[in-house]
PyMOL Python script that loads the backbone (N, CA, C, O; Angstrom):
from pymol import cmd

cmd.read_pdbstr("""\
ATOM      1  N   MET A   1      -9.588  12.676  11.991  1.00  0.00           N
ATOM      2  CA  MET A   1     -10.197  13.974  11.914  1.00  0.00           C
ATOM      3  C   MET A   1     -11.356  14.403  11.984  1.00  0.00           C
ATOM      4  O   MET A   1     -11.689  15.517  11.580  1.00  0.00           O
ATOM      5  N   LYS A   2     -12.548  13.099  12.803  1.00  0.00           N
ATOM      6  CA  LYS A   2     -13.595  13.900  13.499  1.00  0.00           C
ATOM      7  C   LYS A   2     -13.569  15.415  14.396  1.00  0.00           C
ATOM      8  O   LYS A   2     -14.227  16.436  14.197  1.00  0.00           O
ATOM      9  N   TYR A   3     -12.956  15.234  15.023  1.00  0.00           N
ATOM     10  CA  TYR A   3     -12.256  16.711  15.882  1.00  0.00           C
ATOM     11  C   TYR A   3     -11.289  16.524  15.990  1.00  0.00           C
ATOM     12  O   TYR A   3     -10.603  15.934  16.824  1.00  0.00           O
ATOM     13  N   HIS A   4     -11.052  17.253  14.733  1.00  0.00           N
ATOM     14  CA  HIS A   4      -9.558  17.952  14.544  1.00  0.00           C
ATOM     15  C   HIS A   4     -10.092  19.289  12.477  1.00  0.00           C
ATOM     16  O   HIS A   4     -10.697  19.209  11.408  1.00  0.00           O
ATOM     17  N   THR A   5      -9.245  20.224  13.311  1.00  0.00           N
ATOM     18  CA  THR A   5     -10.212  21.186  11.946  1.00  0.00           C
ATOM     19  C   THR A   5      -8.192  21.225  11.149  1.00  0.00           C
ATOM     20  O   THR A   5      -7.905  22.099  10.330  1.00  0.00           O
ATOM     21  N   LEU A   6      -7.392  20.433  11.490  1.00  0.00           N
ATOM     22  CA  LEU A   6      -6.456  21.197  11.173  1.00  0.00           C
ATOM     23  C   LEU A   6      -5.108  19.203  11.013  1.00  0.00           C
ATOM     24  O   LEU A   6      -4.938  18.164  11.652  1.00  0.00           O
ATOM     25  N   LEU A   7      -4.595  19.869   9.760  1.00  0.00           N
ATOM     26  CA  LEU A   7      -3.534  18.169   9.693  1.00  0.00           C
ATOM     27  C   LEU A   7      -2.862  18.896   9.301  1.00  0.00           C
ATOM     28  O   LEU A   7      -3.026  19.883   8.583  1.00  0.00           O
ATOM     29  N   LEU A   8      -1.281  18.053  10.162  1.00  0.00           N
ATOM     30  CA  LEU A   8      -0.115  18.220   9.150  1.00  0.00           C
ATOM     31  C   LEU A   8       0.312  17.116   8.797  1.00  0.00           C
ATOM     32  O   LEU A   8       0.139  15.900   8.875  1.00  0.00           O
ATOM     33  N   THR A   9       1.225  18.301   8.178  1.00  0.00           N
ATOM     34  CA  THR A   9       1.845  16.665   7.343  1.00  0.00           C
ATOM     35  C   THR A   9       3.323  16.262   6.464  1.00  0.00           C
ATOM     36  O   THR A   9       3.554  16.903   5.440  1.00  0.00           O
ATOM     37  N   LEU A  10       4.142  15.353   6.840  1.00  0.00           N
ATOM     38  CA  LEU A  10       5.241  15.045   7.212  1.00  0.00           C
ATOM     39  C   LEU A  10       6.138  14.783   6.303  1.00  0.00           C
ATOM     40  O   LEU A  10       6.633  13.662   6.415  1.00  0.00           O
ATOM     41  N   THR A  11       6.485  15.361   5.526  1.00  0.00           N
ATOM     42  CA  THR A  11       7.583  14.294   4.063  1.00  0.00           C
ATOM     43  C   THR A  11       7.239  13.965   4.868  1.00  0.00           C
ATOM     44  O   THR A  11       6.081  13.855   5.270  1.00  0.00           O
ATOM     45  N   GLY A  12       8.322  13.691   5.366  1.00  0.00           N
ATOM     46  CA  GLY A  12       9.175  11.774   5.651  1.00  0.00           C
ATOM     47  C   GLY A  12      10.065  11.726   4.731  1.00  0.00           C
ATOM     48  O   GLY A  12       9.636  11.024   3.816  1.00  0.00           O
ATOM     49  N   ASP A  13      11.313  12.207   4.469  1.00  0.00           N
ATOM     50  CA  ASP A  13      11.937  12.179   3.293  1.00  0.00           C
ATOM     51  C   ASP A  13      13.484  12.109   4.052  1.00  0.00           C
ATOM     52  O   ASP A  13      14.437  11.434   3.663  1.00  0.00           O
ATOM     53  N   GLY A  14      13.445  12.914   5.121  1.00  0.00           N
ATOM     54  CA  GLY A  14      14.495  13.401   6.226  1.00  0.00           C
ATOM     55  C   GLY A  14      14.523  14.981   5.562  1.00  0.00           C
ATOM     56  O   GLY A  14      15.412  15.082   4.717  1.00  0.00           O
ATOM     57  N   SER A  15      13.999  15.810   5.701  1.00  0.00           N
ATOM     58  CA  SER A  15      14.493  17.181   5.271  1.00  0.00           C
ATOM     59  C   SER A  15      13.617  18.560   6.079  1.00  0.00           C
ATOM     60  O   SER A  15      13.617  19.763   5.819  1.00  0.00           O
ATOM     61  N   SER A  16      12.903  17.750   7.154  1.00  0.00           N
ATOM     62  CA  SER A  16      12.654  18.076   8.263  1.00  0.00           C
ATOM     63  C   SER A  16      11.408  19.246   7.695  1.00  0.00           C
ATOM     64  O   SER A  16      11.306  20.275   8.364  1.00  0.00           O
ATOM     65  N   ARG A  17      10.298  19.040   6.231  1.00  0.00           N
ATOM     66  CA  ARG A  17       9.649  20.218   5.567  1.00  0.00           C
ATOM     67  C   ARG A  17       7.708  18.903   6.185  1.00  0.00           C
ATOM     68  O   ARG A  17       7.261  17.756   6.158  1.00  0.00           O
ATOM     69  N   TRP A  18       7.402  20.276   6.600  1.00  0.00           N
ATOM     70  CA  TRP A  18       5.990  19.984   6.453  1.00  0.00           C
ATOM     71  C   TRP A  18       4.729  20.842   6.712  1.00  0.00           C
ATOM     72  O   TRP A  18       4.759  21.791   7.495  1.00  0.00           O
ATOM     73  N   THR A  19       3.409  20.408   5.898  1.00  0.00           N
ATOM     74  CA  THR A  19       2.797  21.454   5.771  1.00  0.00           C
ATOM     75  C   THR A  19       1.635  21.343   6.759  1.00  0.00           C
ATOM     76  O   THR A  19       1.253  20.374   7.415  1.00  0.00           O
ATOM     77  N   LEU A  20       1.163  22.626   6.688  1.00  0.00           N
ATOM     78  CA  LEU A  20      -0.267  22.731   8.191  1.00  0.00           C
ATOM     79  C   LEU A  20      -1.763  22.316   6.664  1.00  0.00           C
ATOM     80  O   LEU A  20      -1.738  22.733   5.506  1.00  0.00           O
ATOM     81  N   SER A  21      -2.185  21.962   6.921  1.00  0.00           N
ATOM     82  CA  SER A  21      -3.609  22.303   5.732  1.00  0.00           C
ATOM     83  C   SER A  21      -4.789  22.330   6.970  1.00  0.00           C
ATOM     84  O   SER A  21      -4.643  22.036   8.156  1.00  0.00           O
ATOM     85  N   ARG A  22      -6.066  22.816   6.215  1.00  0.00           N
ATOM     86  CA  ARG A  22      -6.655  22.611   7.157  1.00  0.00           C
ATOM     87  C   ARG A  22      -7.689  20.989   6.799  1.00  0.00           C
ATOM     88  O   ARG A  22      -7.322  20.273   5.867  1.00  0.00           O
ATOM     89  N   VAL A  23      -9.251  20.495   7.863  1.00  0.00           N
ATOM     90  CA  VAL A  23     -10.171  19.430   7.337  1.00  0.00           C
ATOM     91  C   VAL A  23     -10.647  19.805   7.161  1.00  0.00           C
ATOM     92  O   VAL A  23     -11.184  20.833   7.573  1.00  0.00           O
ATOM     93  N   GLY A  24     -10.789  18.890   6.075  1.00  0.00           N
ATOM     94  CA  GLY A  24     -11.568  18.315   5.066  1.00  0.00           C
ATOM     95  C   GLY A  24     -12.153  19.883   3.485  1.00  0.00           C
ATOM     96  O   GLY A  24     -13.244  20.313   3.108  1.00  0.00           O
ATOM     97  N   THR A  25     -10.810  20.158   3.122  1.00  0.00           N
ATOM     98  CA  THR A  25     -10.938  20.816   2.081  1.00  0.00           C
ATOM     99  C   THR A  25     -10.526  20.261   0.816  1.00  0.00           C
ATOM    100  O   THR A  25      -9.414  19.782   0.595  1.00  0.00           O
ATOM    101  N   ALA A  26     -11.445  20.347   0.028  1.00  0.00           N
ATOM    102  CA  ALA A  26     -11.197  20.598  -1.377  1.00  0.00           C
ATOM    103  C   ALA A  26      -9.858  19.470  -1.773  1.00  0.00           C
ATOM    104  O   ALA A  26      -9.981  18.430  -2.421  1.00  0.00           O
ATOM    105  N   GLU A  27      -8.657  19.991  -1.210  1.00  0.00           N
ATOM    106  CA  GLU A  27      -6.644  19.446  -1.911  1.00  0.00           C
ATOM    107  C   GLU A  27      -7.440  18.174  -0.129  1.00  0.00           C
ATOM    108  O   GLU A  27      -8.455  17.816  -0.727  1.00  0.00           O
ATOM    109  N   GLU A  28      -7.539  17.666   0.888  1.00  0.00           N
ATOM    110  CA  GLU A  28      -7.427  16.669   1.070  1.00  0.00           C
ATOM    111  C   GLU A  28      -8.251  16.227   0.921  1.00  0.00           C
ATOM    112  O   GLU A  28      -8.014  15.112   1.387  1.00  0.00           O
ATOM    113  N   ARG A  29      -9.604  16.203   0.438  1.00  0.00           N
ATOM    114  CA  ARG A  29     -10.990  15.360   0.154  1.00  0.00           C
ATOM    115  C   ARG A  29      -9.884  14.438  -1.206  1.00  0.00           C
ATOM    116  O   ARG A  29      -9.458  13.283  -1.168  1.00  0.00           O
ATOM    117  N   MET A  30      -9.644  15.839  -2.628  1.00  0.00           N
ATOM    118  CA  MET A  30      -8.798  14.782  -4.248  1.00  0.00           C
ATOM    119  C   MET A  30      -7.207  13.693  -3.301  1.00  0.00           C
ATOM    120  O   MET A  30      -6.763  12.699  -3.877  1.00  0.00           O
ATOM    121  N   GLY A  31      -6.718  14.068  -2.149  1.00  0.00           N
ATOM    122  CA  GLY A  31      -5.531  13.067  -1.785  1.00  0.00           C
ATOM    123  C   GLY A  31      -6.615  12.179  -1.565  1.00  0.00           C
ATOM    124  O   GLY A  31      -7.154  11.332  -2.277  1.00  0.00           O
ATOM    125  N   ILE A  32      -6.814  12.597  -0.347  1.00  0.00           N
ATOM    126  CA  ILE A  32      -7.699  10.993   0.114  1.00  0.00           C
ATOM    127  C   ILE A  32      -8.530   9.485  -1.014  1.00  0.00           C
ATOM    128  O   ILE A  32      -8.565   8.255  -1.059  1.00  0.00           O
ATOM    129  N   ASP A  33      -9.079  10.748  -1.766  1.00  0.00           N
ATOM    130  CA  ASP A  33      -9.509  10.314  -2.868  1.00  0.00           C
ATOM    131  C   ASP A  33      -8.069   9.503  -3.846  1.00  0.00           C
ATOM    132  O   ASP A  33      -7.683   8.407  -3.441  1.00  0.00           O
ATOM    133  N   ARG A  34      -7.804   9.746  -4.323  1.00  0.00           N
ATOM    134  CA  ARG A  34      -6.056   8.662  -5.020  1.00  0.00           C
ATOM    135  C   ARG A  34      -5.900   7.831  -4.272  1.00  0.00           C
ATOM    136  O   ARG A  34      -5.522   6.703  -4.589  1.00  0.00           O
ATOM    137  N   GLU A  35      -6.291   8.399  -2.504  1.00  0.00           N
ATOM    138  CA  GLU A  35      -5.313   7.549  -2.067  1.00  0.00           C
ATOM    139  C   GLU A  35      -7.153   6.304  -1.966  1.00  0.00           C
ATOM    140  O   GLU A  35      -7.901   5.448  -1.493  1.00  0.00           O
ATOM    141  N   ILE A  36      -7.078   6.490  -2.136  1.00  0.00           N
ATOM    142  CA  ILE A  36      -7.946   5.490  -1.722  1.00  0.00           C
ATOM    143  C   ILE A  36      -7.888   4.660  -3.479  1.00  0.00           C
ATOM    144  O   ILE A  36      -7.309   3.649  -3.876  1.00  0.00           O
ATOM    145  N   ILE A  37      -8.598   5.461  -4.027  1.00  0.00           N
ATOM    146  CA  ILE A  37      -8.120   4.299  -6.400  1.00  0.00           C
ATOM    147  C   ILE A  37      -6.794   3.976  -6.201  1.00  0.00           C
ATOM    148  O   ILE A  37      -6.111   4.195  -7.201  1.00  0.00           O
ATOM    149  N   THR A  38      -6.069   3.437  -5.054  1.00  0.00           N
ATOM    150  CA  THR A  38      -4.275   3.842  -5.645  1.00  0.00           C
ATOM    151  C   THR A  38      -5.186   2.606  -4.283  1.00  0.00           C
ATOM    152  O   THR A  38      -5.836   1.639  -4.681  1.00  0.00           O
ATOM    153  N   LEU A  39      -5.092   2.799  -3.371  1.00  0.00           N
ATOM    154  CA  LEU A  39      -5.392   0.795  -2.633  1.00  0.00           C
ATOM    155  C   LEU A  39      -6.443   0.668  -4.030  1.00  0.00           C
ATOM    156  O   LEU A  39      -5.841   1.035  -5.039  1.00  0.00           O
ATOM    157  N   GLU A  40      -7.551   0.329  -4.243  1.00  0.00           N
ATOM    158  CA  GLU A  40      -8.840  -0.262  -4.414  1.00  0.00           C
ATOM    159  C   GLU A  40      -7.481  -1.310  -5.661  1.00  0.00           C
ATOM    160  O   GLU A  40      -7.606  -2.534  -5.681  1.00  0.00           O
ATOM    161  N   ASN A  41      -6.263  -0.600  -6.613  1.00  0.00           N
ATOM    162  CA  ASN A  41      -5.841  -0.832  -7.970  1.00  0.00           C
ATOM    163  C   ASN A  41      -4.717  -2.066  -7.155  1.00  0.00           C
ATOM    164  O   ASN A  41      -4.616  -3.120  -7.783  1.00  0.00           O
ATOM    165  N   LYS A  42      -4.175  -2.002  -6.270  1.00  0.00           N
ATOM    166  CA  LYS A  42      -2.828  -2.596  -5.477  1.00  0.00           C
ATOM    167  C   LYS A  42      -4.318  -4.235  -5.056  1.00  0.00           C
ATOM    168  O   LYS A  42      -3.931  -5.384  -5.269  1.00  0.00           O
ATOM    169  N   LEU A  43      -6.277  -3.941  -4.342  1.00  0.00           N
ATOM    170  CA  LEU A  43      -5.966  -5.157  -4.047  1.00  0.00           C
ATOM    171  C   LEU A  43      -6.223  -6.272  -4.622  1.00  0.00           C
ATOM    172  O   LEU A  43      -6.009  -7.464  -4.397  1.00  0.00           O
ATOM    173  N   ALA A  44      -7.280  -4.967  -6.278  1.00  0.00           N
ATOM    174  CA  ALA A  44      -6.491  -5.890  -7.734  1.00  0.00           C
ATOM    175  C   ALA A  44      -6.798  -6.379  -8.019  1.00  0.00           C
ATOM    176  O   ALA A  44      -7.794  -6.855  -8.563  1.00  0.00           O
ATOM    177  N   GLU A  45      -4.450  -6.548  -7.178  1.00  0.00           N
ATOM    178  CA  GLU A  45      -3.787  -7.728  -8.815  1.00  0.00           C
ATOM    179  C   GLU A  45      -3.083  -8.695  -6.631  1.00  0.00           C
ATOM    180  O   GLU A  45      -2.033  -9.202  -6.236  1.00  0.00           O
ATOM    181  N   VAL A  46      -4.325  -8.436  -6.049  1.00  0.00           N
ATOM    182  CA  VAL A  46      -3.205  -9.352  -4.926  1.00  0.00           C
ATOM    183  C   VAL A  46      -4.871 -10.826  -5.082  1.00  0.00           C
ATOM    184  O   VAL A  46      -5.482 -11.321  -4.135  1.00  0.00           O
ATOM    185  N   VAL A  47      -5.113 -11.111  -6.715  1.00  0.00           N
ATOM    186  CA  VAL A  47      -5.679 -12.834  -6.708  1.00  0.00           C
ATOM    187  C   VAL A  47      -3.665 -13.173  -7.877  1.00  0.00           C
ATOM    188  O   VAL A  47      -2.926 -14.136  -8.080  1.00  0.00           O
ATOM    189  N   MET A  48      -3.687 -11.828  -8.224  1.00  0.00           N
ATOM    190  CA  MET A  48      -2.765 -12.275  -9.460  1.00  0.00           C
ATOM    191  C   MET A  48      -1.882 -12.386  -8.759  1.00  0.00           C
ATOM    192  O   MET A  48      -1.657 -13.585  -8.598  1.00  0.00           O
ATOM    193  N   TRP A  49      -0.970 -11.552  -8.021  1.00  0.00           N
ATOM    194  CA  TRP A  49      -0.417 -11.706  -6.617  1.00  0.00           C
ATOM    195  C   TRP A  49       0.126 -12.869  -6.382  1.00  0.00           C
ATOM    196  O   TRP A  49       1.231 -13.256  -6.760  1.00  0.00           O
ATOM    197  N   GLU A  50      -1.458 -14.011  -5.108  1.00  0.00           N
ATOM    198  CA  GLU A  50      -0.836 -14.975  -4.993  1.00  0.00           C
ATOM    199  C   GLU A  50      -0.977 -16.466  -5.472  1.00  0.00           C
ATOM    200  O   GLU A  50      -0.997 -17.446  -4.727  1.00  0.00           O
ATOM    201  N   ARG A  51      -1.100 -16.472  -7.240  1.00  0.00           N
ATOM    202  CA  ARG A  51      -1.557 -16.812  -8.200  1.00  0.00           C
ATOM    203  C   ARG A  51      -0.292 -17.397  -8.573  1.00  0.00           C
ATOM    204  O   ARG A  51      -0.005 -18.498  -9.042  1.00  0.00           O
ATOM    205  N   ARG A  52       0.726 -15.900  -8.090  1.00  0.00           N
ATOM    206  CA  ARG A  52       2.682 -16.214  -8.807  1.00  0.00           C
ATOM    207  C   ARG A  52       3.287 -16.486  -7.803  1.00  0.00           C
ATOM    208  O   ARG A  52       4.452 -16.858  -7.943  1.00  0.00           O
ATOM    209  N   VAL A  53       2.341 -16.337  -5.568  1.00  0.00           N
ATOM    210  CA  VAL A  53       3.420 -17.194  -5.371  1.00  0.00           C
ATOM    211  C   VAL A  53       2.916 -18.071  -5.466  1.00  0.00           C
ATOM    212  O   VAL A  53       2.371 -17.609  -4.463  1.00  0.00           O
ATOM    213  N   LYS A  54       2.634 -18.642  -5.581  1.00  0.00           N
ATOM    214  CA  LYS A  54       1.987 -20.366  -5.307  1.00  0.00           C
ATOM    215  C   LYS A  54       2.280 -20.822  -6.529  1.00  0.00           C
ATOM    216  O   LYS A  54       3.149 -21.565  -6.073  1.00  0.00           O
ATOM    217  N   GLU A  55       2.330 -21.045  -7.713  1.00  0.00           N
ATOM    218  CA  GLU A  55       3.279 -20.808  -9.009  1.00  0.00           C
ATOM    219  C   GLU A  55       4.990 -20.424  -8.965  1.00  0.00           C
ATOM    220  O   GLU A  55       5.514 -20.736 -10.035  1.00  0.00           O
ATOM    221  N   LEU A  56       5.927 -19.844  -8.007  1.00  0.00           N
ATOM    222  CA  LEU A  56       5.869 -20.278  -7.381  1.00  0.00           C
ATOM    223  C   LEU A  56       7.454 -20.766  -7.027  1.00  0.00           C
ATOM    224  O   LEU A  56       8.638 -20.796  -7.361  1.00  0.00           O
ATOM    225  N   ASP A  57       6.218 -21.182  -5.875  1.00  0.00           N
ATOM    226  CA  ASP A  57       6.263 -21.614  -4.026  1.00  0.00           C
ATOM    227  C   ASP A  57       6.529 -23.611  -5.256  1.00  0.00           C
ATOM    228  O   ASP A  57       7.174 -24.519  -4.732  1.00  0.00           O
ATOM    229  N   GLY A  58       6.105 -23.745  -6.252  1.00  0.00           N
ATOM    230  CA  GLY A  58       5.675 -24.893  -6.977  1.00  0.00           C
ATOM    231  C   GLY A  58       6.562 -24.762  -7.756  1.00  0.00           C
ATOM    232  O   GLY A  58       7.401 -25.560  -7.336  1.00  0.00           O
ATOM    233  N   LEU A  59       6.805 -24.480  -8.277  1.00  0.00           N
ATOM    234  CA  LEU A  59       8.799 -24.379  -8.590  1.00  0.00           C
ATOM    235  C   LEU A  59       9.957 -24.734  -8.090  1.00  0.00           C
ATOM    236  O   LEU A  59      10.771 -25.531  -8.556  1.00  0.00           O
ATOM    237  N   LEU A  60      10.014 -23.981  -6.915  1.00  0.00           N
ATOM    238  CA  LEU A  60      10.945 -23.915  -6.624  1.00  0.00           C
ATOM    239  C   LEU A  60      10.888 -25.848  -5.368  1.00  0.00           C
ATOM    240  O   LEU A  60      11.875 -26.563  -5.192  1.00  0.00           O
ATOM    241  N   THR A  61       9.623 -26.091  -4.850  1.00  0.00           N
ATOM    242  CA  THR A  61       9.385 -27.588  -4.910  1.00  0.00           C
ATOM    243  C   THR A  61       9.926 -28.772  -5.447  1.00  0.00           C
ATOM    244  O   THR A  61      10.435 -29.681  -4.792  1.00  0.00           O
ATOM    245  N   ALA A  62       9.757 -28.707  -6.987  1.00  0.00           N
ATOM    246  CA  ALA A  62       9.952 -29.149  -8.433  1.00  0.00           C
ATOM    247  C   ALA A  62      11.190 -28.943  -8.367  1.00  0.00           C
ATOM    248  O   ALA A  62      11.681 -29.802  -9.099  1.00  0.00           O
ATOM    249  N   GLN A  63      12.381 -28.037  -7.732  1.00  0.00           N
ATOM    250  CA  GLN A  63      13.538 -28.460  -8.075  1.00  0.00           C
ATOM    251  C   GLN A  63      14.288 -28.301  -6.645  1.00  0.00           C
ATOM    252  O   GLN A  63      15.440 -27.926  -6.863  1.00  0.00           O
ATOM    253  N   ASP A  64      14.042 -28.452  -5.291  1.00  0.00           N
ATOM    254  CA  ASP A  64      14.276 -28.996  -4.302  1.00  0.00           C
ATOM    255  C   ASP A  64      13.924 -29.962  -4.009  1.00  0.00           C
ATOM    256  O   ASP A  64      12.729 -29.910  -3.716  1.00  0.00           O
ATOM    257  N   PRO A  65      14.548 -31.388  -3.868  1.00  0.00           N
ATOM    258  CA  PRO A  65      14.543 -33.280  -3.144  1.00  0.00           C
ATOM    259  C   PRO A  65      14.448 -32.361  -2.806  1.00  0.00           C
ATOM    260  O   PRO A  65      14.229 -31.338  -3.454  1.00  0.00           O
ATOM    261  N   GLN A  66      14.688 -32.582  -0.927  1.00  0.00           N
ATOM    262  CA  GLN A  66      14.485 -31.854   0.481  1.00  0.00           C
ATOM    263  C   GLN A  66      12.752 -31.995   0.854  1.00  0.00           C
ATOM    264  O   GLN A  66      12.044 -32.778   1.487  1.00  0.00           O
ATOM    265  N   ALA A  67      12.533 -30.513  -0.092  1.00  0.00           N
ATOM    266  CA  ALA A  67      12.018 -30.325   0.228  1.00  0.00           C
ATOM    267  C   ALA A  67      10.524 -30.708   0.506  1.00  0.00           C
ATOM    268  O   ALA A  67       9.761 -30.272   1.368  1.00  0.00           O
ATOM    269  N   ALA A  68      10.276 -31.876  -0.704  1.00  0.00           N
ATOM    270  CA  ALA A  68       9.383 -32.762  -0.986  1.00  0.00           C
ATOM    271  C   ALA A  68       9.479 -32.692  -0.108  1.00  0.00           C
ATOM    272  O   ALA A  68       8.994 -31.676   0.390  1.00  0.00           O
ATOM    273  N   LYS A  69      10.352 -33.948   1.065  1.00  0.00           N
ATOM    274  CA  LYS A  69      10.537 -35.213   1.760  1.00  0.00           C
ATOM    275  C   LYS A  69       9.859 -33.673   3.083  1.00  0.00           C
ATOM    276  O   LYS A  69       8.658 -33.660   2.810  1.00  0.00           O
ATOM    277  N   VAL A  70      10.014 -32.887   3.877  1.00  0.00           N
ATOM    278  CA  VAL A  70       9.345 -31.948   4.694  1.00  0.00           C
ATOM    279  C   VAL A  70       7.739 -31.478   4.801  1.00  0.00           C
ATOM    280  O   VAL A  70       7.401 -30.618   5.614  1.00  0.00           O
TER     281      VAL A  70
END
""", "prot")
cmd.dss("prot")
cmd.show_as("cartoon", "prot")
cmd.util.cbc("prot")
cmd.orient("prot")
């Protein structure tokens, strides 16, 4: 973005639609801010999901006698 003045955004839904906007506009900054908030929310859930994976792994290992031997 540092060396560009325009941002091309493709919809990615197979419709061949796109938008062209100026880099640094208020709309772009709000979009980036929304993305940052979304990513921060997802990162906040990482510990919870890691605990859940361990819990499920423990349950699966307890149910599979072969897994305990490996």
